[in-house]
C-alpha positions in Angstrom: 44.1 -120.7 -95.5 47.6 -119.6 -96.5 48.1 -115.8 -96.7 51.6 -115.0 -98.1 53.7 -112.5 -96.3 55.4 -110.2 -98.8 56.3 -107.3 -96.6 57.1 -107.6 -92.9 57.4 -104.8 -90.3 59.7 -105.5 -87.4 58.3 -103.7 -84.3 61.6 -103.8 -82.5 65.3 -102.7 -82.6 68.8 -103.9 -82.0 70.0 -107.5 -82.4 66.6 -109.1 -82.6 65.5 -106.7 -85.5 68.7 -107.7 -87.3 68.0 -111.4 -86.7 64.5 -111.2 -88.0 65.5 -109.2 -91.1 68.2 -111.8 -91.9 65.6 -114.6 -92.1 63.0 -112.6 -93.9 65.4 -111.6 -96.6 66.4 -115.2 -97.1 62.7 -116.0 -97.6 62.3 -113.2 -100.1 60.2 -111.0 -97.8 60.7 -107.2 -97.8 61.3 -105.7 -94.5 60.3 -102.4 -92.7 62.5 -101.3 -89.8 61.4 -98.8 -87.2 63.7 -96.5 -85.4 63.5 -93.8 -82.7 65.5 -90.6 -82.8 68.2 -92.3 -80.7 68.5 -95.2 -83.2 68.8 -93.2 -86.4 72.2 -94.8 -87.2 71.5 -98.2 -85.7 72.7 -101.5 -87.3 69.2 -102.8 -87.9 68.3 -100.0 -90.4 71.2 -100.9 -92.8 69.7 -104.1 -94.1 66.0 -103.2 -94.1 64.2 -102.3 -97.3 62.2 -99.5 -95.7 63.0 -97.5 -92.6 60.4 -95.5 -90.6 61.1 -93.0 -87.8 58.5 -93.4 -85.0 59.5 -90.7 -82.5 61.7 -89.6 -79.7 64.1 -91.8 -77.8 61.9 -92.8 -74.8 60.3 -96.2 -75.6 56.9 -94.9 -74.4 57.0 -92.4 -77.2 58.3 -94.7 -80.0 58.7 -98.5 -79.8 55.8 -98.9 -77.3 53.3 -96.6 -79.2 50.9 -99.0 -80.9 49.2 -96.3 -82.9 52.5 -95.3 -84.4 53.4 -98.9 -85.3 50.1 -99.6 -86.9 50.3 -96.4 -88.9 53.8 -97.3 -90.1 52.5 -100.7 -91.1 49.4 -99.5 -93.0 51.2 -96.6 -94.7 53.9 -98.9 -96.0 51.6 -101.7 -96.9 53.0 -104.3 -94.5 51.3 -107.7 -94.6 52.6 -108.7 -91.2 54.2 -107.4 -88.0 56.9 -109.3 -86.1 57.2 -108.0 -82.5 60.5 -109.7 -81.7 60.9 -110.0 -77.9 60.6 -107.4 -75.2 58.6 -104.2 -75.9 55.2 -105.2 -77.3 55.9 -108.9 -78.0 53.4 -110.0 -75.5 50.9 -107.2 -75.7 47.3 -108.1 -76.4 46.5 -104.6 -77.7 49.0 -104.9 -80.5 47.7 -108.3 -81.4 44.1 -107.0 -81.4 45.2 -103.9 -83.5 46.7 -106.1 -86.0 43.6 -108.1 -86.4 41.4 -104.9 -86.7 43.6 -103.7 -89.5 43.9 -107.0 -91.3 47.6 -107.3 -90.5 49.1 -110.7 -89.7 50.6 -110.7 -86.2 53.5 -113.0 -86.0 52.7 -114.7 -82.8 49.7 -116.1 -81.0 46.3 -114.5 -80.8 45.3 -112.0 -78.1 43.4 -114.6 -76.1 46.5 -116.8 -75.7 48.7 -113.8 -74.9 46.2 -112.7 -72.2 45.9 -116.2 -70.8 49.6 -116.5 -70.2 50.3 -112.8 -69.6 48.5 -113.0 -66.3 50.7 -115.3 -64.2 47.8 -115.9 -61.8 45.4 -116.9 -64.5 48.1 -119.0 -66.2 48.6 -120.9 -63.0 44.9 -121.7 -62.9 44.8 -122.9 -66.4 48.0 -125.0 -65.9 46.4 -126.6 -62.8 43.4 -127.6 -64.9 45.7 -129.0 -67.6 47.5 -131.1 -64.9 50.8 -129.3 -65.4 52.7 -129.3 -62.0 52.8 -126.1 -60.1 54.8 -124.6 -57.2 52.6 -123.9 -54.1 51.7 -120.3 -53.9 49.0 -117.6 -54.0 47.6 -116.5 -57.4 44.4 -114.8 -56.3 42.6 -111.5 -57.3 42.7 -110.0 -53.7 45.8 -107.8 -53.8 45.4 -106.1 -50.4 48.4 -105.9 -48.2 46.6 -107.9 -45.5 45.8 -110.8 -47.8 49.3 -110.9 -49.4 50.9 -110.9 -45.9 48.6 -113.6 -44.6 49.2 -115.7 -47.7 52.9 -115.2 -47.5 52.9 -116.5 -43.9 50.9 -119.6 -45.1 53.3 -120.3 -47.9 56.4 -119.8 -45.7 59.8 -118.2 -46.2 61.9 -117.9 -48.2 59.2 -116.7 -50.7 59.2 -115.3 -54.1 57.2 -112.2 -55.1 56.4 -111.9 -58.8 54.6 -109.4 -61.0 51.5 -111.0 -62.4 52.2 -109.5 -65.8 56.0 -109.5 -65.4 59.0 -110.9 -67.1 62.8 -110.6 -67.4 63.1 -110.4 -63.6 61.2 -107.1 -63.3 58.8 -106.8 -60.4 60.4 -109.9 -58.8 61.8 -110.1 -55.2 63.0 -112.9 -53.0 61.9 -112.4 -49.4 64.0 -114.4 -46.9 62.1 -113.5 -43.7 58.8 -111.8 -42.7 60.5 -108.6 -41.6 61.4 -107.7 -45.2 57.9 -108.6 -46.7 56.3 -105.2 -46.6 59.3 -103.6 -48.2 59.5 -106.4 -50.8 55.8 -106.0 -51.8 56.1 -102.3 -52.1 59.2 -102.3 -54.3 57.9 -105.2 -56.5 54.6 -103.3 -57.0 56.4 -100.1 -58.0 58.7 -101.8 -60.4 55.9 -103.8 -61.9 53.8 -100.8 -62.4 56.6 -98.9 -64.1 57.6 -101.8 -66.3 54.2 -103.3 -67.2 51.6 -100.8 -66.3 50.1 -103.1 -63.7 51.1 -103.7 -60.0 49.3 -107.0 -59.4 51.5 -109.6 -57.7 51.5 -113.4 -57.0 53.4 -115.2 -54.3 55.3 -118.6 -54.6 57.3 -120.8 -52.4 60.9 -120.1 -53.2 62.7 -123.3 -54.1 66.3 -122.7 -53.2 68.2 -125.3 -55.1 66.2 -125.6 -58.4 67.3 -125.3 -62.0 65.6 -123.2 -64.6 64.8 -125.5 -67.5 62.5 -124.5 -70.3 61.0 -126.2 -73.3 60.6 -124.6 -76.8 57.1 -125.4 -78.3 55.6 -124.7 -81.6 52.0 -124.9 -82.8 50.3 -124.2 -86.2 46.8 -123.1 -87.0 45.5 -126.6 -87.1 46.4 -127.1 -83.5 49.3 -129.4 -84.2 52.0 -128.9 -81.6 55.6 -130.1 -81.0 58.4 -129.5 -78.6 61.8 -128.7 -79.9 63.6 -130.0 -76.8 64.9 -128.1 -73.8 67.3 -125.4 -72.6 68.9 -124.7 -69.3 68.8 -121.1 -68.2 69.9 -121.4 -64.6 72.7 -118.9 -64.8 71.0 -115.7 -63.9 71.9 -112.5 -62.2 69.1 -110.6 -60.5 66.7 -112.9 -62.3 68.1 -111.9 -65.8 69.5 -114.8 -67.8 73.1 -114.6 -68.6 74.3 -117.9 -70.1 71.9 -120.5 -71.6 72.5 -123.8 -73.3 70.7 -126.6 -75.1 70.0 -129.3 -74.5 69.7 -129.0 -70.7 72.6 -131.1 -69.4 72.1 -134.2 -67.2 68.4 -134.9 -67.8 67.2 -138.5 -68.3 65.4 -139.3 -71.5 62.2 -140.0 -69.6 62.4 -136.6 -67.8 63.0 -134.8 -71.0 59.9 -136.5 -72.5 57.7 -135.7 -69.5 58.8 -132.1 -69.6 58.2 -131.8 -73.4 54.8 -133.4 -73.2 53.8 -131.1 -70.3 54.9 -128.1 -72.3 52.8 -129.2 -75.3 49.9 -129.7 -72.9 50.2 -126.1 -71.7 50.1 -124.9 -75.3 47.1 -127.1 -76.1 45.2 -125.8 -73.1 45.1 -122.2 -74.5 44.8 -123.1 -78.2 48.2 -121.7 -78.9 49.9 -121.0 -82.2 53.4 -120.0 -83.1 56.6 -120.1 -81.1 56.4 -120.3 -77.3 58.4 -121.3 -74.3 57.3 -123.1 -71.2 59.5 -122.4 -68.2 59.9 -124.9 -65.4 61.7 -125.1 -62.1 63.5 -128.4 -61.9 64.3 -130.0 -58.6 65.7 -133.5 -59.1 63.2 -135.4 -61.2 60.4 -133.1 -60.3 59.5 -130.0 -62.3 57.0 -127.2 -61.7 55.4 -124.7 -64.2 56.7 -121.2 -63.8 55.3 -119.3 -66.7 54.9 -119.4 -70.5 56.4 -116.8 -72.8 54.2 -116.2 -75.8 57.0 -115.1 -78.1 60.4 -115.9 -79.4 63.0 -116.1 -76.6 66.3 -114.3 -76.5 68.1 -117.6 -76.2 66.4 -119.2 -79.2 69.7 -119.6 -81.2 70.9 -122.5 -78.9 67.8 -124.4 -80.0 68.4 -123.6 -83.6 71.9 -124.8 -83.5 71.1 -128.2 -82.0 68.0 -128.8 -84.2 69.1 -127.2 -87.4 65.8 -125.3 -87.6 65.4 -121.6 -88.2 62.7 -120.7 -85.7 62.0 -117.3 -87.2 61.4 -119.0 -90.5 58.9 -121.3 -88.8 57.3 -118.3 -87.2 56.7 -116.7 -90.5 55.5 -119.8 -92.2 53.0 -120.6 -89.4 51.9 -116.9 -89.3 51.1 -117.2 -93.0 48.9 -120.3 -92.3 51.3 -123.0 -93.3 51.4 -126.3 -91.3 54.4 -127.3 -89.1 57.2 -128.5 -91.4 58.0 -131.5 -89.1 56.3 -133.8 -86.8 57.5 -134.6 -83.3 58.9 -138.0 -84.6 60.9 -136.1 -87.3 62.6 -133.7 -84.9 66.0 -134.5 -83.5 68.7 -132.9 -81.4 72.4 -133.2 -82.1 75.4 -131.7 -80.3 75.4 -128.9 -77.8 75.1 -125.1 -77.9 75.9 -122.4 -75.3 75.0 -118.8 -75.5 76.4 -115.8 -73.6 74.5 -112.4 -73.4 76.7 -109.4 -73.7 75.3 -106.5 -71.6 76.4 -102.9 -71.5 77.0 -102.9 -67.8 80.0 -102.7 -65.5 80.9 -105.9 -63.6 83.6 -104.1 -61.7 81.1 -101.6 -60.4 78.1 -103.6 -59.1 77.0 -104.2 -62.7 75.7 -100.6 -63.1 74.2 -100.0 -66.6 76.7 -98.5 -69.0 76.1 -96.1 -71.9 78.2 -94.1 -74.4 79.8 -94.4 -77.8 81.3 -97.7 -79.1 84.7 -96.3 -80.1 86.2 -99.6 -81.2 84.7 -103.1 -81.9 86.1 -106.3 -83.1 84.3 -109.7 -83.3 86.0 -113.1 -83.7 85.4 -114.9 -87.0 81.9 -116.4 -87.0 82.1 -119.8 -88.5 79.9 -123.0 -88.3 80.8 -123.4 -84.6 80.3 -119.7 -83.6 77.4 -117.4 -84.2 77.2 -113.7 -83.3 73.8 -112.0 -83.0 74.7 -108.3 -82.7 72.8 -105.1 -82.5 75.8 -102.8 -82.5 78.5 -101.5 -84.8 81.6 -99.3 -84.3 80.5 -95.7 -83.8 77.1 -96.5 -82.3 75.9 -94.8 -79.1 74.4 -97.1 -76.5 71.7 -95.1 -74.5 70.1 -95.7 -71.2 66.7 -95.7 -72.8 66.6 -99.4 -73.8 67.6 -102.9 -72.5 71.3 -103.1 -71.9 71.8 -106.3 -73.9 73.7 -105.4 -77.1 74.7 -108.8 -78.5 74.8 -112.5 -78.0 77.6 -115.0 -78.8 76.5 -118.6 -79.4 78.9 -121.5 -79.8 78.2 -125.0 -81.0 80.1 -128.3 -80.4 79.7 -132.0 -80.7 80.0 -132.1 -76.9 79.1 -129.7 -74.1 82.8 -129.3 -73.3 83.6 -128.4 -76.9 80.8 -125.8 -77.0 82.0 -124.2 -73.7 85.6 -124.1 -75.1 84.5 -122.5 -78.4 82.4 -119.9 -76.5 85.3 -119.1 -74.2 87.7 -118.6 -77.1 85.2 -116.5 -78.9 84.7 -114.2 -76.0 88.4 -113.8 -75.4 88.7 -112.6 -79.0 85.8 -110.2 -78.8 87.2 -106.7 -78.1 85.2 -103.5 -77.5 86.1 -100.1 -76.2 84.1 -97.0 -75.2 81.3 -98.7 -73.3 81.9 -101.1 -70.4 80.4 -104.6 -70.9 80.2 -107.8 -69.0 82.7 -109.8 -71.1 85.0 -110.6 -68.1 82.0 -111.7 -66.0 80.9 -114.2 -68.7 84.4 -115.6 -68.9 84.5 -115.9 -65.2 81.3 -118.0 -65.2 82.4 -120.3 -68.1 85.7 -121.1 -66.4 84.1 -122.3 -63.2 84.7 -126.0 -62.5 81.1 -126.3 -61.3 79.9 -125.0 -64.7 82.1 -127.6 -66.5 80.6 -130.3 -64.3 77.1 -129.0 -65.0 76.4 -128.5 -61.3 73.8 -125.9 -62.0 71.1 -124.1 -60.0 69.5 -120.6 -60.1 72.0 -119.4 -57.4 75.0 -120.4 -59.4 76.0 -116.7 -60.0 75.8 -115.8 -56.3 77.6 -119.0 -55.3 80.5 -118.2 -57.8 80.6 -114.5 -57.4 82.7 -112.4 -59.7 86.0 -111.7 -58.1 86.5 -108.2 -59.7 89.8 -106.7 -60.2 92.1 -108.9 -58.2 95.7 -107.9 -57.4 97.0 -110.3 -60.0 94.7 -108.8 -62.7 95.7 -105.3 -61.6 99.4 -106.2 -62.0 98.8 -107.7 -65.5 97.0 -104.6 -66.7 99.6 -102.2 -65.4 102.4 -104.3 -66.9 100.7 -104.4 -70.3 99.9 -100.7 -70.3 103.4 -99.8 -69.1 105.1 -101.8 -71.9 102.7 -100.3 -74.4 103.6 -96.8 -73.2 107.3 -97.6 -73.3 106.9 -98.9 -76.9 104.9 -95.9 -78.2 107.2 -93.4 -76.4 110.2 -94.9 -78.2 108.4 -94.9 -81.5 107.7 -91.2 -81.1 111.2 -90.4 -79.8 113.9 -93.0 -80.8 116.4 -91.4 -78.5 114.6 -92.8 -75.5 116.0 -96.2 -76.4 119.3 -95.1 -75.1 117.9 -94.1 -71.7 118.8 -96.6 -69.0 115.5 -96.2 -67.2 112.3 -94.3 -67.4 109.1 -93.8 -65.3 105.6 -94.4 -66.5 102.6 -93.0 -64.6 99.2 -94.7 -65.0 95.9 -94.1 -63.3 94.0 -97.2 -62.0 90.6 -96.3 -60.6 91.7 -92.6 -60.6 94.7 -93.5 -58.4 98.2 -92.7 -59.7 100.6 -95.5 -60.0 104.3 -94.8 -60.9 106.3 -97.6 -62.5 110.0 -97.5 -63.0 111.1 -99.2 -66.2 114.6 -100.5 -66.8 115.7 -102.6 -69.8 117.6 -105.7 -69.1 118.7 -107.6 -72.3 115.5 -108.7 -73.9 113.3 -108.0 -70.9 112.2 -105.0 -68.8 112.4 -104.8 -65.1 109.3 -103.0 -63.8 109.5 -101.6 -60.3 106.1 -101.0 -58.6 105.5 -99.4 -55.3 104.8 -102.9 -53.9 107.2 -105.1 -55.8 108.8 -105.8 -59.2 108.7 -108.2 -62.1 110.5 -109.0 -65.4 108.3 -108.6 -68.5 108.5 -108.2 -72.2 106.2 -107.5 -75.0 106.0 -107.7 -78.9 103.6 -105.2 -80.4 101.9 -105.0 -83.8 100.0 -101.9 -84.9 96.4 -102.3 -86.0 93.6 -100.1 -87.1 92.2 -100.0 -83.5 95.5 -99.7 -81.7 98.1 -102.3 -80.9 98.0 -106.0 -80.3 100.7 -108.3 -79.2 102.0 -110.8 -76.7 102.9 -109.8 -73.2 105.1 -112.0 -71.1 105.3 -111.6 -67.3 107.8 -113.7 -65.4 107.8 -116.0 -68.6 104.0 -116.3 -68.5 102.7 -115.1 -71.9 99.2 -113.7 -72.8 97.7 -112.1 -75.9 97.0 -108.5 -75.3 95.4 -105.5 -77.1 95.6 -101.9 -76.2 93.2 -99.3 -77.6 93.9 -95.6 -77.1 90.8 -93.7 -76.2 89.9 -90.0 -76.0 90.7 -88.2 -72.8 94.1 -89.7 -72.3 92.8 -93.2 -71.5 93.7 -96.7 -72.6 91.5 -99.8 -72.9 93.8 -102.8 -72.0 92.3 -106.2 -73.1 93.8 -109.4 -71.8 92.3 -112.9 -72.2 90.3 -112.8 -69.0 90.4 -109.1 -68.1 89.6 -105.8 -69.9 89.9 -102.4 -68.1 90.4 -98.8 -68.8 93.5 -97.0 -67.4 94.3 -93.4 -67.4 97.4 -91.5 -68.6 98.8 -88.2 -67.2 96.2 -85.6 -68.1 93.2 -87.8 -67.8 90.3 -87.0 -65.4 91.8 -88.5 -62.4 89.5 -87.7 -59.6 85.8 -87.3 -58.6 84.7 -83.7 -58.9 82.2 -84.1 -56.1 82.8 -84.3 -52.4 82.2 -87.5 -50.5 79.0 -86.0 -49.0 77.5 -85.5 -52.4 75.4 -88.2 -53.7 75.8 -88.8 -57.5 73.9 -90.7 -60.2 75.8 -93.9 -60.8 74.6 -94.0 -64.5 72.5 -92.2 -67.0 68.9 -92.6 -66.2 65.6 -91.3 -64.8 64.7 -90.4 -61.2 61.6 -92.4 -60.4 61.2 -91.8 -56.7 62.5 -89.5 -54.0 62.1 -90.9 -50.4 63.3 -87.9 -48.3 62.8 -84.1 -47.9 65.3 -81.3 -47.5 66.4 -80.9 -43.8 65.4 -84.5 -43.0 67.8 -86.5 -40.8 68.6 -90.0 -42.1 70.5 -93.0 -40.8 73.2 -94.7 -42.6 71.8 -97.1 -45.3 68.5 -95.2 -45.6 66.9 -95.2 -49.0 67.0 -91.7 -50.5 66.2 -91.8 -54.2 65.7 -94.3 -57.0 67.3 -93.9 -60.4 66.1 -96.2 -63.2 68.1 -97.1 -66.3 67.7 -99.8 -68.9 64.6 -101.2 -67.0 66.6 -101.7 -63.8 66.2 -99.7 -60.5 69.2 -98.5 -58.6 68.5 -97.2 -55.0 70.7 -94.3 -53.8 71.4 -94.9 -50.1 72.9 -92.8 -47.4 76.5 -93.8 -46.8 76.5 -92.4 -43.2 74.2 -90.7 -40.7 73.4 -87.1 -41.7 71.0 -84.4 -42.9 69.7 -83.8 -46.4 70.7 -80.3 -47.4 69.1 -80.1 -50.9 67.3 -82.4 -53.4 68.4 -81.4 -56.9 66.1 -83.6 -59.0 62.5 -84.9 -58.8 60.7 -87.9 -60.2 60.6 -87.8 -64.0 63.9 -85.9 -64.3 66.7 -87.3 -66.5 70.1 -87.4 -65.0 73.6 -88.0 -66.4 76.2 -90.3 -64.7 78.1 -88.4 -62.1 75.5 -85.7 -61.6 74.9 -84.7 -58.0 71.5 -85.8 -57.0 71.3 -84.6 -53.4 73.7 -82.7 -51.1 74.3 -84.3 -47.7 75.9 -83.1 -44.4 77.6 -85.6 -42.3 76.2 -84.5 -38.9 75.7 -86.6 -35.9 72.2 -86.5 -34.5 70.0 -88.5 -32.3 67.6 -90.4 -34.5 64.0 -90.6 -33.6 63.0 -94.0 -32.1 
């Protein structure tokens, strides 16, 4: 029976809420957007027909509160709820609550969510459906003794996974037995915090595998299709970074076997709607990992190569309509690559970043380039939610063309105010191994981000110096007659003095460790200045954006960084012995007590932000003087967490 959806509530935020609203509007469906107190000016509210506040910033008091979501739906006469991804997208209680209140849940029923939500139960079902599995332990006995014995049976290296996990949360790779107990403890803790359940499963860790997944779709009549495959091997800390479709280098027969196995997985649980079956691929062999009973973050790459709007299919199937196409009618053309833009600092161990987006400029989105964004200029990115703020997706007739389009798009994306991972993404895309499609799940570690190399430092300083020279002369034209001047900049809070002397059409820049000839042509824009900077006759596009607090954001094709001007905060206000919060977040665990003696490297405290744990460790042997925060306390970046005395002592054996 077909039940039309006339009004849709989106139980989510950010870029996926914007994405769902876009398709719903195209289908003539009214939309209801939810927002927490922290999101009252968010982008997804601008295009919705109705907006509803559902509480304070913490997700547990807003986006994860099922009662508030159902109340918002019933009070505003919503016919259906779309959960997006993350939050409650794979929550059986929300699906059941929708059924109780006669609201359509855009997704599978609670039975299917539960079947795949428990990774151990899912493995059992897949085994019965003859879907290949990685050797492991998926049992109910969760005692330490059982898990340790099973780990020894499976062998090392071994993977610990949260039974109800996802997104890399509650997941640990254990290389040797000596790290097993610590791995089990931390995985349990993270799983409990993220999913409300600390059950774990164990698997043999396949060291050179690829992560290849298959998009499936089922309707209410049980008809199912697969919409081909995606490679998601490029991951950092088990979080996908770059995805592409189709997965490169697979034979036609392998694609068919994987697609049919994925459909068999859906059939085994009477699935309906959009789902993704994830496999580990080793050569021509593949193993079931898990099934995500929702739309995936990376769904746009499938949309671009199939020409299908997957959200439209979701809404049609949820309303009771049959699948629009059969397997024989589906096709895949061209190639698409997606990059996830995260608010995190690749130059500082990828710590989560937060703050206000002071400037934002996207490249022109045309047929070959798509931008799914959840932010606009002026927005505040908080530590309460996932750090992904946008995705950039490029299409090409060939894989090489798609990579080139994405690289160019990222180079023309400019943002200031909140540090993001743009430079890291460009680093990965430019690796020869990526161009050659030599992919595995350790790709990111094997091609580690080089950080701020001496060459990049020099390029940034030259661009900032020439910018300062230009703006100083604009403010005071008499400076053009000066034979030389000195510009002081702060790089990582360290002062660098550069002598500038004009020589014909160039400037000679004298650094403490050398000199170079450079020139620049600047053009004023709304966000600052853009232009072309030439260093030793090598030219590059550049943008410089002035920021509050006497700082500059310098953006080059492959490097973007903040530099300080005289008067900026040029130092750390805490002594070396003080231990500070690396980012805004919440203290979740304290391991030590005041007066306790600790060794170098000892775990002292855990701060969690954007669903990721960061362990504060002792940088040297010493004694804890005072503990300033306890579990549950919110902390700001740079706040002193503990005070620490560097004091030699004889540690207890």
